[in-house]
FIVOLO-305807 format. One record per residue: residue in one letter; x, y, z of N, C-alpha, C in turn. Coordinates in steps of 0.05 Angstrom, whole numbers, plus 5000, padded with zeros to 4 digits. Each point is the difference from the previous one (the first is absolute). Example, Ala and Ser with C-alpha at 12.3 -4.5 7.8 and 13.67 -1.06 7.14 Angstrom:
<nodes>
A526448865156498250245000501850245000 S499350214986501650245001498550225014 
</nodes>
This chain:
<nodes>
M908702282687497550134998500350244982 Y497950064985499650244987497850174999 A500350254998497850175006499250174976 S497550014993498950134978499450285010 V501350194987500150295011498750194978 I498650195011498850234983501750245010 I501650134980501550235009498250225004 D500650165022498150245008500850244983 Q499549984974500350234984497850014977 D498850234998497450044982500950014972 A501149804989501150014971499049784984 K499050074978498649774983502149794992 A502550084996502349824989500549775022 I499450065022501049805020497549895016 D497750044990497449915011499949684997 R501549855014500049714997501649885023 V499849735005501449875021503049974994 F501850055020502849955000500349785022 E502249824992500749805020502450065015 Y500449945026502350045012500549755020 I502249955008500749795019499850095028 V498749845015499550055030502849925014 P501550165013502449925011499649775025 D501749855004499949785020499750155027 G498149905017500050135026498550255000 T498850084976498150244999497249934997 R498550145021497049924996498550204983 V499049874979498650154981497449874994 C497750155000497449884993498750174980 A497949924986498250154983498850235018 G500150254987499050255012502050155014 M502549885001502150195013501350204982 R500950215009501650194985502949924997 V501250014979503049965001501550194986 V502750025005502150154988501549844978 V499850054977501349814981501950184980 P502149874989501550124979498449994977 F499950214980498650044976501650154978 G501449864986501950134980502250085019 A500650264994502250115017499050145026 R497549995004498850145022498949815023 V499750095022498749835023497050135003 V498049854998497350095000498349835023 Q497650095003498149845018498149884981 G498949765011497949874987498549845018 F497849864988497949835017500449714991 V500349845020499849714993497349914998 I499049874978497549924994499649715003 E502449844999499949725000502949885009 I500049795015502249845005500049744986 K502049934986500149744983502449835007 H499849754994502449835004501550024976 D498550024975501750024975499850254986 C501850064983499950264984499749954970 S499250224989499549984971502250034983 Y502350095011502550084986502549865011 D502150044987502849885008500650115026 P500149855024500550115023502650135006 S501949944983502650125001499950304992 K497850074986499950264991498150195018 L499149855021497950155017501850155023 K499150215011501250175021498749925026 K501150065024499049975025498850215010 I497549945015499050225016502050135019 I500150245004501950155018498949985030 S497650115001499150015031496950054996 C498949995027496950055000499750225022 P498750244987499450235022498449895024 E498349824998498149915022500549685002 D499449925024500349705004497349864999 F497950144988497449874995499150104972 A497849834993499050084976497850225001 V501050214987498250275001497649974985 I500049844981497949944980498649735007 K497749995007498749765008499349824975 P499549715002499349854977497250104986 E498150155017497750064984500550244982 M502050175007500850244985501549904976 L501649805003501549914975497749894980 E498049885007498049904982498650254988 L499450215018498650224990501850174980 M502949985003501750114981499549874971 K499749755001499649884972497250084989 F498150005019497350084990499950294989 M501450175013499950284992501650064973 A502449875000502050034977498349894974 D498549805003498749874979497650174991 K498150055018497750164997500450294990 N501650135014500450274994502350064983 H501349804988502550044983502350185011 L500749915027501850165015502649845002 K502450175007502449875005500149895027 L501349765003500049885026501350165023 A502250164992501050165022498150215009 S498650124978498150215010497849895017 V498949784997498349915019501149925026 L502249875003501449965025500550235019 R500550224985500550255014497650095016 L497649904989497450115013499749875030 F501449775003499649885024501550075026 L502050174994501850105021500050325002 P500550105024500550295001502650074983 S499550224985502150044984502650095014 E499950135024502450065014501549745012 M498549805002500949765011501749854977 R499150024976501649894975502550174996 E499850265007502550194995501849985023 G499349885020501650005023500250245015 K497850185002500050245011498449975028 V498949805005498449995025500449735012 R500049975025500149735019498950035025 E499949815013498749995027501450225018 L498550135018501350215016499849875030 F502250025012500649895028500650215021 A499549965023500750195022500549825025 T501450155016500849875026497850065024 S498649795009498050055019500949915029 C499350175021501049945025497749925019 S500349825015498249895022501449945026 L498549995023501049965026500749715004 Y502449995015500849735010497749905021 E499449734998497549895013500650005031 G502449985008500549985030499750275017 E501050005023499750235019502150224988 I499250245002501850244990500250165026 S502550065007500650165020501750244995 L499250235006501650244989500350195025 S502050145000500450195021498150234995 K499550155024498250244998501250234981 A502549994995501250244984499549934970 A499449744993499449944972497350074991 V499450245001497050084995499449934969 K501650084983499349964973499749704997 Q502049845008499749734995497349885011 Q499250085023497449915015497750094979 E500050274989498150074981499849814975 I502249914990500049844979498749715006 V500649905025499049735012496950065002 N499250215010497150055007498650014971 Y501350124980498950044974499749734986 L501949835002500249744986497749805013 R500050045026497749835013497650054991 E499450274989497450094991499649914972 V501950044983499649954972500849744990 G501849865017500849744991502950034987 S499950124975502850014984499750284987 E502450064994500250264981502549984985 K500250184978502450044983502150125016 L502549884995502250135012500450284993 T499750104977500150284992497850185016 T497649875005497950175014501050055030 L500949785010500950015030502550195003 N501850014979502250215002499250264999 E497750074981499150254998498550085024 K498549835014498350055022501750045023 F501949825008501150005026502950064999 G501450014975502950014998501349744996 A502249984983501049804993501949875022 G501050165017501649945024498549825018 A497550105007498649825019499149754989 V499350004974499249734988502549824997 K502550094993502149835002500749895025 A499450165021500949925030498249775008 L497650024991498049775009500949734984 F500750064973500849774985502549875010 D502050185008502649875012499549845026 K497650105016499549875026498349734994 G498949954973498849764992497050035007 F499050255005497250065003498450044974 I501350064978498650054975501249764982 I498149904986500649784980499450134972 K501849994982499750104974499549774979 E498450074980499649804980499250134973 K500949874976499350124975497549934992 V498450194992496949974993499550124972 Q498349864986499450124975497950225004 L500150234986498450235001498249974972 V497450045005497949974977499250304995 R500650064979499250274987497249994991 S498350105017497149964996499050284984 P498249934978498850254984497650115015 M498949885021497750085013500450245017 S498650204994500050235020497550035018 S497749874994497750005017498649734997 V498349975021498349745000497450075009 G497949914987497350075008499049835023 Q497350005005498949855020498149804985 D500449775009498349754992497250065008 K498150024979497450065011498349745002 K500849774996498849745003497050004989 I499750084976497550014989498849734996 T497549965005498749744993498650024972 L500649814983499050024973497050004997 N499050164981497049984996499649754983 P497449934995499249754986501349994970 A500250244986501149984974502749925000 Q501850145019502849965005500749695007 Q498349945019500349695009499749814978 K498150054981499549834980502549984981 V501250244994502650004987501949835015 L500450055023502049845016499649725000 D497449905001499449724999500449864974 T499850174978500249924972502949954992 V501650195010502750014990501749745018 C499649774996500749805017501749784982 E499950004977501749824982501950134982 E501949844992501950134979498450114977 G501050204986498650114979500250304997 V499050124980499950304996497250115004 Y499850225016497750085010500050314990 L497750124994499750284993498150095017 L500850225018498250115022499250264988 H497450054991499150234986498450135026 G501350215013498750135026500450304996 V497650125003499950304998501950155022 T500750254990501950145021498450035027 G501749915020498950025028498549745006 S500349784984498449765008501649835023 G502250085005501449855020501949784990 K501150024976501649824986502749955017 T501350205012502149975017499849845022 E497750025014499549835025499849734991 V498749944977499849714989502849914994 Y501850164989502649924992501349925028 M499850155022501149955023499349735011 H497349974999498749755012501249754984 L500250014974500949794985502949965005 I501650185003503149945004500449915028 D498250105020499949905027499849675001 R498049934987499249724995502549844987 E501250124982502449864987502249985017 L500350205018502350005023499549745020 E497550015008499249775018500549734990 N500150004972500349724986502849964993 G501750205012502849954993500950104971 K498250134990500950114973500850315003 N501250094977500850314998498550134977 A500550274999498050154986501650244986 I498850094975501150244988497450174994 M500250265006498150204995501150214985 L499050054974500950204984497950254998 V501050255000498350234994501750144976 P498150164985501150124973501850245008 E499950135022501450275002501649985027 I502550115002501550005020498750195022 S498550194991498550175017497949865018 L499449764992497949845014501549845022 T502449964997501349815022500450095027 P500050315005500150035028497349945018 Q497750054985497449935011499749695004 I500749874978499549705004502349915018 M502050065001502049905019499450065028 A499050245007499150055026497849835011 N498049944983498049825006500849715002 F501649914981501449745004501849945021 K501450225007502049965022498550005026 A497750155003498649985025498849725001 R499249864981498849735000501849805002 F502550024985501749784997502950045014 G500550265008502450045012502649984984 D502149875009502549954982499949794980 K497649904998499849774979499750124972 V499950294999499550154975502650124995 A500750014974502250134986499250154978 L501250254991499450174981502149984978 L499250004975501949984978499150204978 H501550214995499550164976502350204997 S500250124978502350164990500750235016 G497850095016500850255018501549965025 L500549745007501649955021503150054998 S501350075024502950044995501049694997 A502750024989501249774994500049795024 G500850115025500049835020497449905009 E497850154998497549935007498949774982 R500750034975499149824978501449725005 F502550025005501649765008499049845024 D499550145023499149875023497449884997 E498150154989497349884993499949764983 W501850024979500549744984501149775016 K501950075015501149785017497949885021 R498550185013498049905018498149814985 L499250064977498149854982501649744993 Y502250014990501749784993500149795021 S500850105027500549855021497449885014 G497650104992497749935014499250145025 Q501650195008499450185022497650164994 A499650084975497450134993498749844980 R497449995001498449824983497950104984 I499950285002498250164981501650224986 A500049974971501550224988497950174990 I500450285003498250194989501550234984 G499050074979501350194984498750034970 A501350154987499150084971501149754983 R500050054975500249764978502349835008 S502550125009502449825002499849785025 A497950085016499949805024498749734991 I499349984976499249744990502249805000 F502750085001502149864998501349945029 A498350055020500749955028501149725005 P502449985014501249715002498649835020 L497249984999498749855020499349714990 D500449825018499249714991497249955011 N498849794991497549905009497650205000 L499850154977498050194999497249865001 G497950145015497449905003498250184984 I500650264999498250194983501850244991 I499150084977501350254985497650154993 I500250305010497850194995500950224983 L498550054979500750224986497950205001 D500450225017497950215004499850184976 E497950104994499450184973501349884978 E499249744994501449834980499950124975 H498350194995500050134971501950204996 D501450095020502050214995502249964983 S500550184982502249984978502949975016 S500450075024502350005013501149745004 Y498149774998500849755003501449894975 T500150174980501649924974502550145002 S502249864997502550124998500750084971 E500250284996500450094975502950054992 S501649965020503050044993501149735001 N502749954989501049744999500949905028 P499449775007498549794985497150065003 R498649924980497050054998498849765008 Y497950045020498349775007497450095011 F498149815001497450035015499949885027 T499650175018500249905030497949755003 A497750044986498049785004500949754989 D501849974980501149764989501849905020 I501750155013501749895022498449915021 A498050125010498549925021498549734993 K499049964975498649774996502249765001 F502550044990502049815001500649925028 R500650215017500649935028497749855015 A497650094994497649865014499949734990 K500249944975499949704989502449855013 Y502350125002502249855009499649915030 N499050185014499549975030497249855005 K498449974980497349925006498650175015 A500150244996499150255015497550124989 K498850165015497650164987501150284990 L498950104977500750244990497550165000 L499950245015497750145002500450324986 L498750034979500050284986497950165010 G500250235009498150175011499750274989 S497650104993499650274988497150105004 A499750255000497450094996499650044973 T501750024981499850014970501849794987 P499449765003501649814986500750044971 S502449934991500750024971498149844980 V499250094979498549864980500749744997 E502749955001501349734994499449835023 S500150115025499349815024497449935002 Y498250214996497349965005498749824982 K501249984974499149824977500749715009 K502349975010500949725010498249945023 A499550175019498249905022497149924991 K498950184979497449934989499949734984 E502349914989500349774987500949765019 G500350065024500849785019503149935001 E501750154987502749925002500850125032 Y499150225008500350095027497449955015 K500349995025497649985017499150255009 L497550114992499350285004498650035030 L501150185015498850095025499050275001 E498250105016498850254999499550115027 L500750275003499250145023498650254989 P497549994997498650224986499250255015 I500450025028499450215015502050075018 R500250255009502250075020499849855027 A502049985012500149835027498350155020 N500150265001498550145019497050054993 G499249914977497249984989499350294988 R501850215001499150254991500150004968 E498450214988499949994971502850124989 M500249924973502650134986499550284997 P501950174998499950284998498850054973 K498250255000498850074976502350124981 I499949944975501950114980498050214985 Q501150244999498650224986501650064974 I499249994976501550054977499450284992 V502450174998499750274992501150054969 D498350104985500750044971501950285000 M502649984996501450234999499750194975 I498849884982499450214975497850195010 G498249865018497850195009501450225018 E501949915016501450215017501150204984 I501649954978501050204984497950184989 R497749924991497950124990498850225019 A500249925027499150115020502050245012 G502150034985502150185007502349875018 N499849775007502249905018502249854986 S502450134996501849854984502449885017 G499550025026502049885019500149694998 M501749905018500349715000498049845019 F499050185018497749905020497150094988 S498449804998497050084996498950155025 S497950124997498550145022499249815019 Q498849754992499249825017502349885020 L502449974987502449905018500750205016 L500350254993500850235018498050015025 A497349984993498250025024500349765018 D500349754991500149785015502749995016 L502450144987502450015016499450195025 A498750244994499650195021498649885023 K497849824992498649855024501749845014 V501749864987501949825013502050135020 V500850264991501650175016498350125024 N497850074998498250115022499249785019 D499749774990499149765018502649875013 K502450094993502549915010500149694995 K499849944973500149714991502250004981 Q500249804984502549954981498849964973 A501450084981499849924971502249914986 M499849844979502049904981499650104972 I502050154990499750064971501949844981 F498949854981501249844983500950124973 I502450014992500750084973502449834993 N499949844979502049834995502250104981 R501150235009502150124985501650195020 R502649955003501650125021501250264986 G501150175016501450264989497950205002 Y500950244989498350244998498550024976 S501149954977498949974974501249794984 S498549864981501249784986501750074977 F500250264991501750114981500250285000 M502150124985500250294996500150064970 R498150164990500050034969499950334994 C501750044979500050284993497450064984 R498450205005497650044986500450164973 D502550084995500350144975501149804979 C501849825005501349834982499249685001 G498949975024499249715006502149835013 Y502450105006502149855011499149875027 I500649765004499549855025502749885012 A500650085024502449905012500249715005 K501949884986500349695000502749925012 C499849745011502549885012502049964978 T502550045004502149964981500649694994 D499249825022500349714997497549844995 C497750125004497549864996498150194979 D498449874986498350124982497350065015 V500450165021497750075017500250295010 S497850125005499850255010501050035028 L501350225007500950025027497750115016 V500149935027497750075020501450235017 Y498450215005500950245013499449935032 H502150035017499849985029500250265012 R498050125013500550275008501650065025 E499449795018501750015025503349994995 D500749854981503149994992500450204980 N498250124986500250164978501649854978 R499549774996501349854980498149874980 L501049924976498749824980501249735004 K498249775006500949765003498949794982 C501849824994498949774982499049785018 H497549894999499049785016500549744990 Y501849994980500949754990502949925006 C501650174998502949985006501050145024 G498550195010501050155024501450274998 K500950044973501650254996498550245005 Q501350225010498950255004501150224982 F498550234998501150204983499150255013 K501450224993499450265009497550124985 V498350155013497550094990500450264983 P499750004972500750224983498350265007 D501150224997498550265004498650064973 R501449924977499150074974500049724986 C498550014978499749754981502849974989 P501349765003502449984988500049974967 S497449984989499850004972499850304988 C498050145012499450244986500650235019 G500749995024500650195017497750145014 S497849904996497350135011500049925030 E498650165016499549995029497449895005 N498449954977497149925002500049705003 I500949895024500249715006497549955017 K498649764993497749925011500449745016 H498549955021500449725015497649834990 G500949735000498049794988498349935023 A498849724998498349925019500949995028 V498550035019500850025029500849735012 G501850015022500849795014499450035031 T501049815016499450045029501050255013 E502550084990501250215013498450264996 R498750024976498550254995497349985015 V499049775001497349965015500450095030 V502449925011500650095029500550285001 S501150124981500650285001497450185000 E497949894982497450144998498649945024 L500149805014498549935023500850165025 K502750035001501450165022498950294998 A499750114975498950294997497250005005 L498449794996497249995006499149965030 F502149855011499149915029502550035017 P500950275005502350045016499649895029 G502049905012499849915024499249705003 V499149884979499249735000502449824993 K500349785013502249814996499649874971 I501750064984499549884974502749844990 L499749754993502449834998500049884972 R502449934989500249884972501349755005 M499149814983501349745002500249884971 D502650024987500449914977502949924999 N501149904977502749905001502050225006 D499450244998501850205009500550055029 T497549955013500150075030500449755016 T500449744987500349775014502449864993 S502050164990502649854990501949975025 S499650125023501749965022499049805019 K501649855018499449775015497650105020 N498049835000497850015020498350244992 A500450134977498350224992497049934997 H499649784989496949904999498750015027 Q501449905020498849965027499650265013 K502350204995499850255014497650174987 I499550014976497750144987497549855010 L499649785001497649865005499350055033 D502350005014499550085029499050265005 E501450174984499550305005497050044990 F499249874978497050064990498349875020 K500649765010498149885021499750175023 N502050155010499650145025499550284997 S499050084975499650294996496950034993 L498850185012497250084993499550345003 P499250084979499149904971502849944988 A499549844978502649964983499249914971 I501650044982499649924973502649864988 L499649764990502349844990499550014971 V502050104984500150004970502149784993 G499049834980502049794991499349894975 T502049834989499549844978498849735007 Q500149804984498749765005501149855024 M502250085014500749885025498250055021 I498150204996498150065023497649874993 A499849864977497249894991499449755013 K501749865007499549725010500749935030 G498249855011500949885028499850185024 H500450234998500050205024497550025011 D500150015029497750015015499950205021 F498950244994499950235019497150055006 E499549985026496950025009499050294997 N501550204997499250294998499850104971 V500649844981499950084971497149994992 V498850204995497150024991500050094971 L501850074988500050134972502449904985 V499449924974502049944981499450164975 G501750154992500150184972501949864982 I498749944978501649874974500150244981 V502350144998500450254985499949974970 D501449784989500249984972499649694995 A497449925000499349734996500849894971 D500150194985500549904967502649934995 Q502050085019502949974991500749714992 S499149795015500649754991498049854978 L497650164996498249904982500750004971 Y501550164992500650044967502849914995 Q501149865019502949884992499649804975 T502149974986499849814977500849735012 D498049885013500349735012497149895005 Y500049754992497349865001499049985031 R501950035018499549985026499050265016 S500050244982499550265012497550025014 T498049924988497350015013499849835028 E501049804995500049815025501750135025 R502350124990501850105018498450235014 T498550174982498550245011497949925020 F498549804993497849915016501249895027 S502249855000501449905026500650245014 L501650204988500850225020498050165011 I497950064985497650135013498849845025 T499649754993498749855020501949965026 Q502549954995501950005023500250235016 V500450244987500550245014497150095014 A498049974984497250045016499749845025 G501349765000499849855025501350105026 R501750214996501350115022498150195017 A497650064989498250195016497849835015 G499450145023497749875013500449705011 R502349965010500749735012499349975027 S499150225015499150005027497250075005 E499350145018497250085005499050234982 D501750174992499150254984499649914971 E498150104986499349934974502150104981 G500649874979502250104981499050094975 K501450174988499350084973502450034981 V499449974973502150034982499050174979 V502150194992499650184976501649954979 L498749894976501649914979499850234975 Q502250124997500250204978500849854972 T498450074979500649914974499150174980 Y501149994974499150114975498249804984 A499849765012498449804984498249845019 P497950175013498449885020498249794993 R499749924972498149794990501649724995 H502550025004501549784994499249765017 Y499949764990498749775013501749925026 A502650094999501749925024499150145026 Y499250264994499250155022497449935009 K498149924980497349915007500149755020 F501549814995500449755013501450085028 A501950164998501750075025498050145020 A498350174989498250185021498449815012 N499449794989498049805013501249775012 Y502949995001501649765011499249754987 D499550014973498849784988502349854983 Y501749845015502149874987499149814980 K497849855006499149774983498950114974 G498750235002499150154976502250094983 F501950115012502650104986501149754986 Y500549805016501449774988498949874978 K497249994999498349914977500350174973 K500050275007500450174979503049974989 E501850005014502949994991500949754990 E498549775011500449734984499249984974 N497650134996498950004973501550164983 I501050235006501750194982502749844993 R501249885021502549854994499649744982 Q498049865004499349764983499550094971 T498550234996499550124974502750054986 A501350155013502750094990502549805001 S499549785013501949805002502550105017 F499750135021502050075019500149835024 P502249995016500049825021497950035021 P498649825010501049735006499249814974 F499150114978498949814978502449994980 S502350125004502249964984502550075018 R502349964989502650075011501650204985 I500850215014501850234985502949905008 I501550004981502949945001501750234991 R501450105017501850254994502949925003 V501450084978503049925002501050314998 L501750075019501250255001502950014995 F501050144981503050034993500750275009 A502350015016501250275011502950015000 D501150234989503050014998500650284996 S502550105007500550264994500750074972 D500549784984500450024971497449974985 E498850204989497249984987500349824974 N502250034985500049834978500149735005 Y501549895020499949735010497549925008 V498650155016497249945008498049944976 R500350214981498149974977501049794984 D502349954993500749764984499249755012 T500449985026499449755015497149924996 L498350215005497250004999499049894971 K501650104979499249924974500449684995 V502449925011500649724996498049825014 C499550095026498249835015496950004990 Y499250244989497250044989499849824975 N502250024983499749864974499949705006 E501449875021499649735005497149955015 A499350195016497649985015497649994985 R500250144975497849994983499349724987 L502149855000499649704992498149865018 L499850075026498249885019497150054991 K499450234989497350044990499149814980 E501949904984499249804978499849725016 K502049945019499749755014497849975014 Y499150225014497649985019497750154989 A499449934977497950154983497250025019 G499150255004497750055012500250035030 Q502549935012500650005028500850295009 I501450144982501250255006497950234991 I499050155018497750204994501550234990 Y502450085009501350254996503049975003 M501750114983503050015005500950224986 D501750175011501550234986502650055016 A501650144987502750115013499850294996 M501050145023499850285001501750125023 K500350275000501350145023498349975025 S501049985021498349995027498950285004 P497850035012498650245005501850195012 I501849945019502450145009502149924987 K501050134978502149914983502549975014 R500850185018502850015014499550015029 M501449825015499750015030502849955012 Q500950185017502749965013502249984979 N499550164979502050004978500149774983 K498149815001499949784983497450034980 Y500649934976497950004980498449725003 R497450044997498349775004498049964975 Y500349744992498149924977498749725010 Q497849944989498749765010498349874976 I499849755006498049824984497849965019 L497550054988497549955017498249814984 M499349815015498449784988497649945019 R497649964989497549895012499349754987 V500049785020499349734989497749875016 K498749804984497749845011501349835025 L498649925017501049805024500749744994 D498749894975500249724993503149925000 R501650154984502949914999501650255008 A499250145020501950235008502549905011 D500049815016502649915012502149944978 E498949864979502149914977501050254986 I498050214996501050214984501750185017 E499450025027501850165016502949875002 K500249755001502449885004501950054974 E498949944977501150034978501150294992 L498350205005500350285000502650095017 F500049865023502250085017502749904990 E500049744990502349864988501150174978 I498150114983500650144977501850255010 C498650165018501250265007502349965019 D499949805016502449955018502549934982 K499749844981502249924984501250254983 A498450174992500950244982501250245017 C499350005026500850245018502449915013 K502250174999502449965015499750065031 N498350225002499450065031497449915006 S499150035025497549935012497850094984 V497949844997497550084985497849965023 F498450225002498050005022497449884989 F499049805012497949854991497750005018 E497550114994497850055015497649874990 V498449905018497549874992497550145015 N498250104987498050205010501250205016 P501450174990501550215017498250205012 Q500750095024498050215012500450264988 N502350064990500650254988501049994973 L499050094980501149964971501650254995 S500450175017501650244992503049924997 
</nodes>
């Protein structure tokens, strides 16, 4: 027997199948991890096929040394998914396979955790009156049933425990401990669906892709839980994805209350042990519902009945680091493989998804009103130019300040949204124009006042804050645009004694930080929560009556065809956090462009009007979904190598323009907007093509670039971020 093996190393030169002999008496099957000789080294690999014949001279093949596990860690479905992803996204096989397992498991740094458990002998137990401690242990075990040996030793003393064991009154057994990431569980509210929700439930009954367009507060989560409950009753399993790790505590609390231990959580914020145990529970079938952020789409569940992508429009569902992939593509593959249902849900569907729904490729479902029947919060647009003319040069408009004061007086809650963390986005010398930049990335450093450090948000490097300009020696240094940290600082000065919390990447880096911040906010009155886009989606707080959007224009003028759509979505999503209970909600939107169509449609919650306008603009300009953008990114620490490789690839790529006459709308080679990142120089080929022959052009362009590049070349289709 012979095994086809992919070596577990992310190197282009060995991105192919190697064959090994399966030793006699060794059980090896497709999907197992193996330890194999590779040149002068011993490495790990993945078996993707077992064959009776080999493609080479058997005398030249080496034998598999061992198997770290006695079971296939990668199931047949995931092996098929590997082929799909490698082909569609131009990825290395090993890079894809690594996505399917907890990284610490591959590295041998985590394993199952066991402990010794003690329980009572079932027969009659007779102790002398002097054995007081032993009798306490017996009484305790009669009450709890069983307990860990270490706990009994701590509570009653190791001597008394040993004495009972020696007498045969305690039975010891080895049990596996499950490291659970859940810290709290909500109460199951047993909500009866309203007619609109019930219609959605009744419609999602066959295999296929569905788009659920439901306004914020329309009860999409309750529909999700009913759909999953139905699949479980039919013997099927489910995956439920959310765009932000910050949403998982609330979702998990609700799902855990409804489904108990059938739920498992998967995301990058778990400890190594927790991630491994949750993965193993899903793999073994002990857990039947996987919940998490993007990576949970690879949950090792068999027999899927439904996959749900909540907030399907969100850019976080696109992996922008290697390996690059679209979560929706993976979801569609898994749904088709399992003959399952795929439900995409959002209050602001992506233009691409809504177009597919309008054209019948997806089945369109709608929840047009809030589940409690209340009106959407009123959005008041404040012209900040007018504020400046009136003598207010601060970050808060007079309207927002007045509304915040009312929230505090009424002992309610407010949320302040600004999608920029730190104290200020840059530090600039007013005399010579010097801006502090990262030494490894071509970006300005962000000032963080709490740490009194300048930080790079791309590579994580930190620098000392200069007292004088390093270029001209001036002390006249100005702070740039404000971030969450500065907003909190200003609010604390304006409202002393009020609980003011901050939620961004800086405050949520530690374990369970999301949960702690959200719990503290929920239990504080009055309170103000300041945050980036992680507070904009999914959260449900009954006392939030005001949402302030400090700098709505920040995402509007980015050099990206999606910038207007992104702005509309963020405003609509964050506005939906207000007025979700009995109290009327209000939103104050601060902007320097109050007449922009994105704000006009957002203020009226008119998604369909926005879609029609945006669709027309994109069709006229030939932008996706009416074309395909292809980006090939070259990156290396040697700028000359990157530049030379780019020239070679671009010269060959230009021949495609002749071959596919009229199909290529735009093509050029250039430096990336961020020229250097993590000490690597970045150049790119950017191409926009018509949809008719886009697959052919994409495939040929990749082959040209992959052949010319000695290192990995990053290939992106309709990238979420062109920087």
